[in-house]
C-alpha positions as CSV (number, residue, x, y, z in Angstrom):
1,X,-10.3,3.2,-22.5
2,X,-9.5,2.0,-26.4
3,X,-6.1,3.4,-27.3
4,X,-3.9,2.3,-30.1
5,X,-0.7,2.3,-29.3
6,X,2.2,0.0,-27.9
7,X,2.8,1.5,-24.4
8,X,5.5,0.0,-22.8
9,X,4.5,-1.7,-19.6
10,X,4.4,-1.0,-16.1
11,X,6.9,-3.7,-15.3
12,X,9.4,-2.0,-18.1
13,X,9.7,1.1,-16.7
14,X,9.4,0.6,-12.9
15,X,11.9,-3.1,-13.6
16,X,12.4,-4.0,-10.0
17,X,9.7,-5.8,-8.4
18,X,8.9,-7.4,-5.1
19,X,6.1,-9.9,-4.2
20,X,4.1,-9.5,-1.6
21,X,4.2,-9.6,2.2
22,X,3.1,-13.1,3.3
23,X,2.7,-12.6,7.3
24,X,1.8,-17.0,7.3
25,X,-0.5,-15.6,10.5
26,X,-3.2,-13.3,11.0
27,X,-2.2,-12.3,14.4
28,X,1.0,-10.2,13.5
29,X,-1.4,-7.5,11.7
30,X,-4.5,-5.5,12.9
31,X,-5.6,-2.2,12.6
32,X,-5.2,-1.2,15.9
33,X,-1.5,-1.2,18.0
34,X,-3.2,-1.8,21.5
35,X,-4.4,-5.4,20.4
36,X,-1.1,-5.9,19.0
37,X,0.6,-5.6,22.3
38,X,-2.0,-7.6,24.2
39,X,-1.3,-10.9,21.5
40,X,2.6,-10.4,21.9
41,X,2.4,-10.0,26.4
42,X,-0.4,-13.7,26.1
43,X,2.4,-15.2,23.7
44,X,5.9,-14.8,26.1
45,X,3.0,-15.5,29.0
46,X,2.5,-19.2,27.9
47,X,5.5,-20.4,29.4
48,X,4.2,-24.1,28.6
49,X,5.9,-25.2,25.2
50,X,2.8,-26.8,23.7
51,X,0.5,-24.2,24.8
52,X,3.1,-21.3,23.4
53,X,3.8,-22.9,19.9
54,X,-0.3,-23.2,19.8
55,X,-0.4,-19.5,19.9
56,X,2.1,-18.8,17.8
57,X,0.5,-21.2,15.3
58,X,1.5,-22.9,12.6
59,X,3.2,-21.4,9.1
60,X,5.0,-22.5,6.4
61,X,8.3,-21.1,7.4
62,X,8.7,-19.8,10.9
63,X,7.9,-22.4,13.6
64,X,9.2,-21.3,17.4
65,X,12.7,-22.7,16.8
66,X,13.5,-20.7,13.6
67,X,16.9,-18.9,13.4
68,X,16.3,-15.1,10.9
69,X,17.8,-12.1,11.8
70,X,16.0,-9.0,12.7
71,X,14.6,-7.2,9.8
72,X,16.4,-3.6,8.5
73,X,15.4,-0.9,10.3
74,X,13.8,-3.1,13.5
75,X,15.2,-3.3,16.9
76,X,13.6,-6.7,17.8
77,X,15.4,-9.8,19.4
78,X,16.8,-12.6,17.9
79,X,17.1,-15.5,19.9
80,X,14.6,-18.3,19.4
81,X,10.8,-17.4,19.5
82,X,10.8,-20.6,21.9
83,X,12.8,-18.4,24.7
84,X,11.1,-14.8,23.9
85,X,10.0,-12.8,26.6
86,X,10.3,-9.1,27.7
87,X,8.7,-5.8,25.8
88,X,6.6,-6.1,22.5
89,X,8.0,-5.0,19.2
90,X,6.5,-1.4,18.7
91,X,4.8,-1.7,15.8
92,X,5.0,-0.2,12.8
93,X,2.5,1.2,10.3
94,X,1.5,-0.4,7.2
95,X,-0.8,-0.1,4.0
96,X,-3.0,-3.3,3.9
97,X,-4.4,-3.9,0.6
98,X,-4.9,-1.1,-1.6
99,X,-5.7,1.9,1.5
100,X,-6.2,0.0,4.6
101,X,-3.7,1.3,7.0
102,X,-3.2,-1.3,9.4
103,X,-0.2,-2.0,12.5
104,X,1.9,-5.0,12.0
105,X,5.0,-6.6,14.9
106,X,7.7,-5.8,12.8
107,X,9.5,-9.5,14.1
108,X,10.8,-11.4,11.4
109,X,10.5,-14.5,13.4
110,X,6.7,-13.9,13.0
111,X,6.7,-13.7,9.3
112,X,7.0,-16.0,6.9
113,X,7.8,-13.6,3.7
114,X,8.7,-9.9,4.9
115,X,11.0,-8.7,2.4
116,X,13.3,-7.8,3.9
117,X,14.7,-6.0,0.6
118,X,11.9,-4.0,1.1
119,X,12.5,-3.2,4.9
120,X,16.2,-2.2,3.5
121,X,14.9,0.9,1.4
122,X,11.9,2.0,3.6
123,X,12.5,5.7,4.7
124,X,10.7,8.8,4.6
125,X,12.3,9.6,1.2
126,X,10.6,6.2,-0.1
127,X,7.2,5.9,-1.8
128,X,5.7,2.6,-2.8
129,X,4.0,1.8,-6.5
130,X,2.0,-1.5,-6.0
131,X,0.4,-2.7,-9.1
132,X,-2.6,-4.9,-9.1
133,X,-4.4,-7.5,-11.4
134,X,-7.3,-7.3,-13.1
135,X,-10.3,-8.4,-11.5
136,X,-13.1,-9.3,-14.4
137,X,-16.2,-6.4,-13.7
138,X,-14.5,-4.7,-11.1
139,X,-13.3,-1.0,-11.5
140,X,-10.5,0.2,-10.0
141,X,-6.7,1.8,-10.8
142,X,-4.1,0.1,-11.4
143,X,-1.6,1.1,-9.3
144,X,-1.8,2.9,-5.8
145,X,0.5,4.1,-4.0
146,X,2.0,4.4,-0.7
147,X,4.6,6.3,1.7
148,X,4.4,3.7,4.2
149,X,5.1,0.1,3.9
150,X,2.6,-1.9,2.1
151,X,2.1,-5.4,2.2
152,X,0.6,-5.5,-1.6
153,X,-2.3,-8.2,-0.8
154,X,-5.6,-8.0,-1.9
155,X,-8.7,-9.1,-0.5
156,X,-10.4,-10.5,-3.5
157,X,-7.1,-13.0,-3.3
158,X,-4.6,-11.2,-6.5
159,X,-1.7,-10.2,-5.0
160,X,0.1,-7.3,-6.6
161,X,3.4,-6.3,-7.1
162,X,5.3,-4.0,-5.1
163,X,7.6,-1.7,-7.1
164,X,9.2,0.6,-4.8
165,X,11.0,4.7,-6.3
166,X,14.0,3.8,-5.2
167,X,16.2,0.9,-5.2
168,X,18.0,2.4,-2.4
169,X,17.6,4.7,1.0
170,X,17.7,8.2,1.1
171,X,15.6,8.6,-2.4
172,X,19.4,7.2,-4.4
173,X,18.9,5.5,-7.4
174,X,15.5,5.4,-9.0
175,X,13.9,2.0,-9.5
176,X,13.4,3.3,-13.6
177,X,14.6,1.3,-16.8
178,X,17.8,2.9,-17.4
179,X,18.2,6.1,-19.8
180,X,14.2,6.8,-19.5
181,X,14.5,9.6,-17.8
182,X,16.7,10.6,-20.5
183,X,15.1,10.3,-23.4
184,X,12.6,11.8,-21.9
185,X,13.7,14.7,-21.2
186,X,15.0,15.3,-24.9
187,X,11.8,14.2,-26.4
188,X,9.8,16.7,-24.1
189,X,12.2,19.5,-23.4
190,X,12.4,19.7,-19.9
191,X,14.0,17.6,-16.6
192,X,11.9,14.3,-16.2
193,X,12.7,13.3,-12.5
194,X,11.6,9.7,-10.7
195,X,8.7,11.8,-8.9
196,X,7.7,12.9,-12.2
197,X,7.3,9.8,-14.0
198,X,5.7,7.9,-10.9
199,X,3.2,11.0,-10.9
200,X,2.9,10.3,-14.4
201,X,2.2,6.4,-14.1
202,X,-0.2,7.0,-11.4
203,X,-2.5,9.1,-13.6
204,X,-2.2,7.1,-16.8
205,X,-1.4,3.4,-16.1
206,X,-4.2,1.2,-16.5
207,X,-4.9,-2.5,-17.2
208,X,-4.6,-4.2,-20.9
209,X,-4.6,-7.9,-22.1
210,X,-1.1,-7.2,-21.8
211,X,-1.1,-6.2,-18.2
212,X,-0.8,-3.2,-16.6
213,X,0.4,-0.6,-19.3
214,X,2.0,3.6,-19.0
215,X,1.7,5.3,-21.9
216,X,3.8,8.1,-22.2
217,X,2.6,11.7,-24.3
218,X,5.2,12.8,-26.6
219,X,3.2,16.6,-26.1
220,X,5.5,18.6,-23.2
221,X,2.1,20.5,-22.6
222,X,0.4,17.1,-21.7
223,X,3.0,16.0,-20.0
224,X,2.8,18.9,-17.3
225,X,-0.5,18.8,-17.0
226,X,-0.9,14.9,-16.7
227,X,2.2,15.3,-13.7
228,X,0.7,17.6,-12.2
229,X,-2.9,15.1,-11.7
230,X,-0.5,13.3,-11.2
231,X,0.7,14.7,-7.7
232,X,-2.4,15.4,-6.7
233,X,-3.3,11.9,-7.0
234,X,-0.2,10.7,-5.6
235,X,-0.7,13.2,-2.2
236,X,-4.4,11.7,-2.0
237,X,-3.5,8.1,-2.1
238,X,-0.1,9.0,1.0
239,X,-2.8,10.9,2.9
240,X,-0.4,14.1,2.3
241,X,3.1,12.5,3.2
242,X,4.0,13.2,-0.8
243,X,5.4,16.4,-0.5
244,X,3.2,17.7,-3.9
245,X,-0.1,18.0,-5.1
246,X,-1.2,19.2,-2.1
247,X,-1.3,21.7,1.2
248,X,2.6,20.5,2.7
249,X,2.7,19.0,5.5
250,X,-1.4,18.7,5.7
251,X,-3.4,16.2,5.4
252,X,-6.5,15.4,2.9
253,X,-9.5,17.4,4.1
254,X,-12.8,18.4,2.0
255,X,-13.9,21.8,1.7
256,X,-16.6,23.3,4.0
257,X,-19.8,22.3,3.9
258,X,-18.8,18.8,2.4
259,X,-16.8,17.3,5.1
260,X,-17.8,13.9,6.3
261,X,-19.2,14.5,10.3
262,X,-20.3,11.6,13.1
263,X,-24.3,12.6,13.0
264,X,-24.9,9.6,14.9
265,X,-22.5,8.3,17.5
266,X,-21.1,4.1,16.7
267,X,-22.2,1.9,19.7
268,X,-20.5,2.9,22.9
269,X,-20.4,-0.6,23.4
270,X,-19.5,-3.5,21.1
271,X,-18.2,-3.4,17.3
272,X,-20.9,-2.4,15.0
273,X,-22.3,-5.7,13.1
274,X,-23.6,-4.1,9.3
275,X,-22.5,-1.6,7.5
276,X,-24.8,0.0,5.0
277,X,-25.4,3.3,2.5
278,X,-28.2,5.6,1.9
279,X,-27.9,7.1,-1.1
280,X,-30.7,9.7,-0.7
281,X,-28.5,11.0,2.5
282,X,-25.3,10.2,1.6
283,X,-25.0,8.1,4.7
284,X,-22.7,5.8,5.7
285,X,-24.8,3.5,8.1
286,X,-22.4,1.4,11.3
287,X,-24.7,0.0,13.2
288,X,-26.3,2.7,14.5
289,X,-23.6,5.0,13.4
290,X,-23.8,7.6,10.8
291,X,-21.9,9.4,9.3
292,X,-22.6,12.2,6.3
293,X,-22.0,13.5,4.0
294,X,-20.5,10.6,2.3
295,X,-20.8,10.7,-1.8
296,X,-21.8,8.1,-3.7
297,X,-18.6,7.8,-5.4
298,X,-17.2,6.9,-2.1
299,X,-19.3,3.7,-1.2
300,X,-19.3,2.7,-4.9
301,X,-15.0,2.9,-4.7
302,X,-12.8,-0.1,-5.5
303,X,-9.6,-1.1,-5.9
304,X,-8.3,-4.2,-6.0
305,X,-10.8,-6.2,-6.9
306,X,-13.2,-5.0,-3.8
307,X,-15.3,-2.2,-2.3
308,X,-12.6,-0.2,-0.3
309,X,-15.5,0.5,2.2
310,X,-16.5,-3.2,2.9
311,X,-13.3,-4.6,3.4
312,X,-11.8,-2.1,5.8
313,X,-15.0,-2.0,7.9
314,X,-14.9,-5.9,7.6
315,X,-11.1,-5.6,9.4
316,X,-12.9,-4.1,12.2
317,X,-16.4,-5.3,13.1
318,X,-15.2,-8.6,14.6
319,X,-17.8,-10.3,11.8
320,X,-15.8,-13.3,12.0
321,X,-15.2,-13.1,15.7
322,X,-16.3,-16.8,16.2
323,X,-13.7,-18.8,13.7
324,X,-10.9,-16.3,15.4
325,X,-8.2,-18.9,17.2
326,X,-5.8,-18.6,19.5
327,X,-4.3,-14.9,19.4
328,X,-6.4,-14.4,16.7
329,X,-9.2,-14.5,19.0
330,X,-8.0,-11.0,20.8
331,X,-9.1,-8.4,19.2
332,X,-11.0,-4.6,20.0
333,X,-14.1,-5.4,22.3
334,X,-15.8,-1.9,21.5
335,X,-14.7,0.7,18.5
336,X,-11.9,2.9,19.0
337,X,-12.6,6.4,18.7
338,X,-8.8,6.2,16.3
339,X,-10.9,4.3,13.7
340,X,-13.5,6.9,13.7
341,X,-11.1,9.4,12.3
342,X,-9.6,6.9,10.2
343,X,-12.8,6.6,8.4
344,X,-13.5,9.9,8.4
345,X,-10.6,10.5,6.4
346,X,-10.5,7.4,4.3
347,X,-14.1,8.9,3.2
348,X,-12.3,12.0,2.2
349,X,-9.6,10.3,0.3
350,X,-11.8,8.3,-1.6
351,X,-14.0,10.8,-2.5
352,X,-11.2,13.6,-3.6
353,X,-10.1,10.7,-5.9
354,X,-12.8,10.2,-7.4
355,X,-13.8,13.9,-7.9
356,X,-9.9,13.3,-9.9
357,X,-11.8,10.2,-12.1
358,X,-13.1,12.1,-15.2
359,X,-10.2,14.0,-15.1
360,X,-7.8,10.7,-15.4
361,X,-10.2,9.9,-18.2
362,X,-10.3,12.9,-20.4
363,X,-6.1,11.9,-20.1
364,X,-5.8,8.9,-21.2
365,X,-7.5,10.4,-24.0
366,X,-5.9,13.1,-24.9
367,X,-2.8,10.9,-24.8
368,X,-4.1,8.2,-27.3
369,X,-5.2,10.4,-29.2
370,X,-1.9,12.5,-29.1
371,X,1.8,11.8,-30.3
372,X,2.8,9.1,-28.4
373,X,6.8,7.5,-27.4
374,X,5.8,3.9,-27.6
375,X,7.4,0.8,-26.7
376,X,9.2,0.5,-29.8
377,X,10.5,4.0,-29.7
378,X,12.4,2.7,-26.5
379,X,13.3,-0.4,-27.7
380,X,15.3,1.2,-31.0
381,X,16.6,3.7,-27.8
382,X,18.2,1.0,-26.0
383,X,15.6,1.5,-23.3
384,X,14.0,-1.5,-23.4
385,X,14.4,-4.2,-22.7
386,X,15.6,-2.6,-19.3
387,X,18.9,-5.3,-17.9
388,X,19.3,-8.1,-16.0
389,X,20.4,-6.0,-13.0
390,X,17.3,-3.3,-12.6
391,X,15.1,-6.1,-11.9
392,X,17.4,-7.4,-9.0
393,X,17.7,-5.1,-5.9
394,X,20.5,-3.2,-5.2
395,X,23.3,-4.2,-3.0
396,X,23.0,-1.9,0.5
397,X,25.7,-1.5,2.5
398,X,24.6,1.2,5.0
399,X,24.0,-0.7,8.1
400,X,25.1,-3.6,10.1
401,X,21.6,-6.3,10.5
402,X,21.6,-8.5,13.2
403,X,21.4,-12.3,13.0
404,X,20.1,-15.1,14.4
405,X,20.6,-15.7,18.5
406,X,22.2,-11.5,18.2
407,X,25.3,-12.5,15.1
408,X,25.7,-9.7,12.9
409,X,24.9,-10.1,9.5
410,X,27.0,-8.5,6.4
411,X,24.9,-7.4,3.0
């Protein structure tokens, strides 16, 4: 899209952002939580210090003797890994890359840069907008939102920035440029709450030479249309966790007759090694397995610079099994039924998102052609630039967090 605009940057509207998580070692994350428990069991079962060090693997910031506190909200041990024993930390669901939901061992002793400030504000009210860097010649959304903690990492090697909607737990203190909500309410004639603005961002944010920008309409009717579209996108991207834009409490489903089904079962043993697509039959081919109907828009769906289905499959196919070492070599030897259910849901989400893309393009064009609230107007009103304090995390004093070796830390 070409737009005659001085649209504000996303980094100005949602000023507090956090860098991606940096696990430091691949084995702490997996598509299957049972594998993580097996890896932990193998780790604590290694009595020889040299063998335990080999299993943990080297990283930039963590060793068997690193002293670190708990991640906020996680009841994990804080003694040195050299002495670790007992039950596995309960794996937690995270969003890996733009659309892949995997599992993570939430043990701060294992993760180089876990970004505790994000864990501190992650709850049932939080939504995370991940701003993806533009990859030349690769289509895809500039922003993808998640209701569970995202790692912000891209298989294309261009990590995103994670922007929580709220700066404090419980949906308190929106991560918005101070004065922005009030200015929008004045210009549009009705209240614009934080979720409304995130919906508009999801619908209209796009890449530009200046980075991710968000054109803001001054047309109240167009604003309402854009928010409604953004709520649909948010509902899909969060798998129905966002309470607007779709049936409350339900997960996305295709209409009857268009729902994807397993037409040929995946192998009962082993893992499928190939992924393909038959455009004539609208069929996704996983080894000898077959899922249909899968619209072409799903197969072609890119995000974060990669084809979503290919990267999702690569994380589960075991194609790099020969290169895996240490605990990373422990992985499923057969395809779990849960992965098939997750794949069917991913196909559904991508299909519905692809169907909404023409609506998104139309909204962007109407916004570009109509009255807008540009960055100059926001600067004149004192909304931009946001103060430095808005770019830093808020102090959260809601609970104690256990520090290294069982000591409590005061935040």
